[in-house]
N, C-alpha and C positions, 0 to 999 in steps of 0.2 A: 504493500500500500504506500509506504514511504517513497519507494522508487517511482510509483505512479504520480504521487504528489509533486515530486521533483521534476518529473518529465512535464507535467501539466504547467508548473511554474515556469520552466524553461521556455515552453512554447508560448506562454502568455507574455514573457519578457521579450521574446523574439518578435512577436506580433506588435508589441508596444513600440519596440525600437523601429520596426518597419514603418509604423504609423508616424512616429516622430520624424524619421528621415524624410518621409514623403511630405509631411507638413513643413518641415524646415526648408525643403527644396522649393516649395511653392512660395514660402515667405521670401526666400532668396530672390526668386524671380520677380516678385512684386517690388522688392527693394531695388532690383536692377532696373526695373521700368521707371523708377523714380530717379535714376542716375547714379546709383551707388556702385562705384567701380570695385570696391573691396568685395562686395557680394558677387559681382560678376567674375572676379578672379577665382572665387570658390567654385562657381559653376564651371569655369574653364578647367580647373583641376579635376573636377568630377568627370567631365565629358571629353577632354582632349584626347585621351587614349582611344576612345571609341571612334571619334572623328578621324583621328590619324589612321587607324586600322582600316576604316571604310575607304578613305581616300587612297591609301596605298593599294588596296585591292582593286579599286576602280581605275587608278591612274598610274600605278607604279611608283618608284622611289624618286624620280626626277621632280625637283621643285616641291617636294612634299611639305617642307616647313612653310613655304609661301602659301600653299593651298590651305593648310590648317589655319594659318593666320587670317587668310581671306574669309574663311568660314566664320570665325569668331568675330571678325570685324563686321561682317554682315549681320551676325546675330545681335551684336551690341547696338547697331543702328536700327535694327528691326524690332527689338524687344518691346518698345512702347506700343507697337501695333499688335502684339500678341494678345489675343482676347482671353484665352483660357490657359492658365499656367500649367495645368496637368498635361497639356499636349506639347510641352516644351521639347521633350525628347524626339517626338515625331517631327516637329517643326525644325529641329536642328539637323536631323538626318536629311530632311528635304533641302535645307540650305547646302549641306555637304554634297548632295547629288547634283544640285544646280551648279555648284562651283566646278565639280568634275565635268559636267556637261559643257560648261563654258570653255574650259581648258581644251577639251577635245575639239570643240568647234573652231577655236583659234588655230589649233594644230592642222585641222582639215583645210582651213582657209590659208594656211601658210603664214599666219600672223605671229606665230610663236615658235621660232626655230629651236628654242631651248627645251621645249617640252616634248617628251616622248614617253610612251607607256612603259617600255622596258628596254632601256638602252644598253649599249656596250659598257657604258660607265657603271651601270647597275651590276653587270656581270663581273666587272673588275672588283667592285666593292664586295660582291659575294665571294670572290676568290680570296680577298683579304680576310674576310670573316673566317673562312675555312682554315687559314694559317694560324688562327688563334684558338682553334677548337682542339680540346684534348680528349673529350669523351665521345665515344662512338655514337651514343644516343643524340648528342648535340649535333654531330655531323649529319646524321640521318634527318634530324629536324630541319637543318638548313637546306639539305637537299630537297626535302619535301616542300618547303616553302618556295624554293626556286621552281620546282616542277609545277606546283599549283599556280604560281604567278604566270608561268608560260601558258598554262592551260586557260587561265582567265583571259589572257591577251588574245587567245584564238577565238573567243566568243564575240558575237555582236554585242554592242554596248547595252542594248535592251535585255538580252539574256544574261549578260554579265551582271547587270544591276540587280535583278531579282535573285540570282544565285548568291551574290555577295550579301545582300540584305537579309535574305531568308535563311540560307544554309550556313553562312560563315558568321554573320552578325547575330543569328538566332532570333530574328524578329518574326512575329506572327504574320500570316498572309494578309490579314486585314490592315495591319500597320504598314506593310510594304505597299499595299494598294494606295493608302493615304499619302505616303511619301512620294510615290511616283505618279499620283493622280490618275490612276487607271482602275478599272473594275477588278474585283477579286478574281473573277473568272479569267481575266487576262493574265493575272499573276500566276495562276495555276497552270495555264497553258504555256507561258514562257518558262516557268520553272521546270515543267516536264521536258521541254525541248532542250533547255540549258543543261539539265542533268545528263541527258542522253549524250549530248555533244561533248560535255566535259568528261564523262566516263570514257568515251572513245579516245579522246585526246590523252588522258592519263594512261590508258591501256597501251597506247603507242609508246609511252615513256617507260613501260614495264611495270606499271602499277595496276594491279587488278583488284576487283571488288568481290 
């Protein structure tokens, strides 16, 4: 019985902490909307890794720091217009996707010669990373990251976006649909085709499922 009471208390404390964190985040957002830069710095610390991961998987390593900075700059400027604080995460992912889309458009138009999805420079950096690896598991992890990024680069941007957001960033289909401003049915369709294409690409690299 005592064990059950402890388990119940632990669960209650966990739920309370989750409620507190959620409330605190909404309070932070409201303060940011009033121009509080300190609170925005806290939001940045909470979300920058997620934003960075998403942009890396959508765009590659080139200019990654600049892209992350652009996302949070747009977020800071746009926060006063955000009507519902609880949708901040979806809204920030939407900004990240827009930044990635803008970069790709500039590349396609030849306006940004420095941007590329996965350049030779990235491969050189990958090689430098390997020189510092001592553990075999770390080596395999780096190899897997490299292969996955090559696989993502082989997909269309539409398919790549749904695969990154749903399978790699672990977002539900409904939220992915809101971020990309498309129906849930379209997310499901793109996800099906993206997975099949991605699987074939990885199998060509010697990775089977």
